[in-house]
C-alpha positions in Angstrom: 43.7 115.0 116.7 43.2 111.3 116.8 40.9 109.6 114.3 37.3 109.5 115.2 36.7 106.6 112.8 34.1 104.1 114.4 32.8 106.8 116.7 29.4 108.3 117.1 28.8 112.0 116.7 25.9 113.1 118.9 24.3 116.4 117.8 24.1 118.6 120.8 20.6 120.0 121.7 21.5 123.5 120.5 22.4 122.1 117.0 20.5 124.3 114.6 21.9 123.0 111.3 18.7 121.4 109.9 20.5 118.5 108.3 21.8 117.4 111.7 19.3 118.4 114.4 18.8 115.4 116.7 21.2 113.3 114.7 23.4 110.4 115.6 26.2 110.1 113.0 28.4 107.0 112.6 31.8 108.0 111.3 33.1 105.5 108.8 36.3 107.3 108.0 38.4 110.1 109.5 41.9 110.9 108.2 44.1 113.7 106.8 41.5 114.2 104.0 38.6 114.9 106.3 35.8 112.6 107.5 32.7 110.8 106.3 29.8 109.1 108.0 26.1 108.4 107.8 23.2 109.5 110.0 21.7 106.4 111.6 18.6 107.5 113.4 16.5 109.4 110.9 14.4 106.9 108.9 12.7 108.3 105.7 9.2 107.7 104.7 10.3 105.0 102.3 11.1 101.3 102.8 13.5 99.0 101.1 10.6 97.7 99.0 10.4 101.1 97.2 14.1 100.9 96.4 13.7 97.3 95.1 10.9 98.5 92.8 12.7 101.7 91.6 15.8 99.8 90.8 14.0 96.8 89.2 15.6 94.3 91.6 12.5 92.2 92.2 12.4 91.4 95.9 8.7 90.7 96.0 9.4 87.8 98.5 12.3 89.5 100.3 12.1 89.4 104.1 13.7 92.9 104.0 10.9 94.7 102.1 9.6 96.6 105.1 13.1 97.7 106.3 13.3 101.5 106.6 15.6 103.6 104.5 17.5 106.4 106.4 18.5 109.9 105.6 22.3 109.5 105.7 23.1 113.1 105.3 23.1 116.1 102.9 25.9 114.8 100.5 25.4 112.5 97.6 21.6 112.1 98.4 21.1 110.1 95.2 23.5 107.4 96.3 22.9 104.5 98.7 25.3 103.8 101.6 24.8 100.5 103.4 26.3 100.1 106.8 26.4 96.5 107.8 27.9 93.8 109.9 30.3 91.5 108.0 33.2 91.4 105.7 33.7 94.0 103.0 35.5 91.5 100.7 32.1 89.9 100.0 30.8 93.0 98.2 31.9 95.3 95.4 32.6 98.9 96.4 33.0 98.2 100.1 35.3 99.2 102.9 36.0 97.6 106.2 35.4 100.1 109.0 36.2 97.7 111.9 36.6 94.0 112.1 32.8 93.8 112.5 31.4 96.7 110.5 31.7 97.5 106.8 30.3 100.2 104.5 29.1 99.2 101.0 27.9 101.4 98.2 27.3 98.8 95.5 24.2 97.4 93.9 25.2 93.8 94.6 24.3 94.3 98.3 20.8 95.5 97.4 20.3 92.6 95.0 21.4 90.2 97.8 18.9 91.8 100.2 16.2 91.5 97.5 17.1 87.8 97.2 17.3 87.2 101.0 21.0 86.5 100.8 22.4 89.7 102.2 23.6 90.5 105.7 21.2 90.1 108.7 22.2 93.5 110.3 22.3 96.6 108.1 21.3 100.2 107.8 20.6 101.6 104.3 21.1 105.3 103.9 20.4 107.7 101.1 23.1 110.3 101.2 26.1 110.7 103.6 27.7 113.3 105.8 31.1 114.7 105.2 33.5 117.3 106.6 36.6 118.8 105.0 39.9 118.8 106.7 39.6 120.6 110.1 35.9 121.3 109.7 34.7 118.7 112.2 37.4 119.7 114.6 36.1 123.2 114.5 32.6 122.1 115.1 33.8 120.0 118.1 35.5 123.1 119.5 32.2 125.0 119.2 30.5 122.2 121.2 28.2 121.2 118.3 28.8 117.5 118.9 29.6 115.0 121.6 31.7 112.0 120.5 31.9 108.5 121.8 33.3 105.2 120.5 30.6 103.5 118.5 28.8 100.4 119.7 27.4 97.9 117.1 24.6 97.1 119.4 23.4 100.7 119.3 23.6 100.6 115.5 22.0 97.3 114.7 19.9 96.3 117.8 18.5 99.5 119.1 15.3 101.0 117.5 16.1 104.2 115.5 14.2 106.5 117.8 16.3 105.3 120.8 19.8 105.3 119.1 20.7 108.9 120.0 19.9 108.5 123.7 21.5 105.0 123.8 24.7 106.5 122.4 24.6 109.3 125.0 24.0 106.6 127.6 27.5 105.2 126.8 28.8 108.5 128.1 26.4 108.5 131.1 24.7 111.6 129.6 21.0 112.3 129.3 20.6 114.7 126.4 17.1 115.6 127.7 18.7 117.2 130.7 21.1 119.4 128.7 20.5 123.0 128.0 20.2 124.4 124.4 22.7 127.1 125.4 26.4 126.2 124.7 29.4 127.7 126.4 33.1 127.2 127.1 34.6 126.6 130.5 
């Protein structure tokens, strides 16, 4: 199977796995070792201000204080994953996903946001989503997910509540018109 890196996974309406119901996942990596991504449409009831305070980063004058923090997935829920536009070379513990998008897991990014020097477009997630080798492929065969190449505009310019339907729109699909029953043709 070809890599689904820089693709969206759209949870099908019949998805009953509580961690992924109604989710839009952005896949940051997909190779012979499995795949990893973050859920980008489920904001938590905390803001970046709470993280600044908990981590003693200051940030009292940060323009980012009211930014939502997202539930990124069921794995590593105690770790932060920051999906952002820009170059990974500027940050510690960062990988370049595409020419435009990087994923950073280091504290220097949070400190930069607290100091108003971080990237303009970002999504901060607690936790991530991962699949072992072949696991996602099996879920795709079971019609648990739709896939489509990701769009940075959907990630960074679309309100969280509209991201799933916007990603489905890339495919010309309205998830509200789909049945919860799955089948195979």
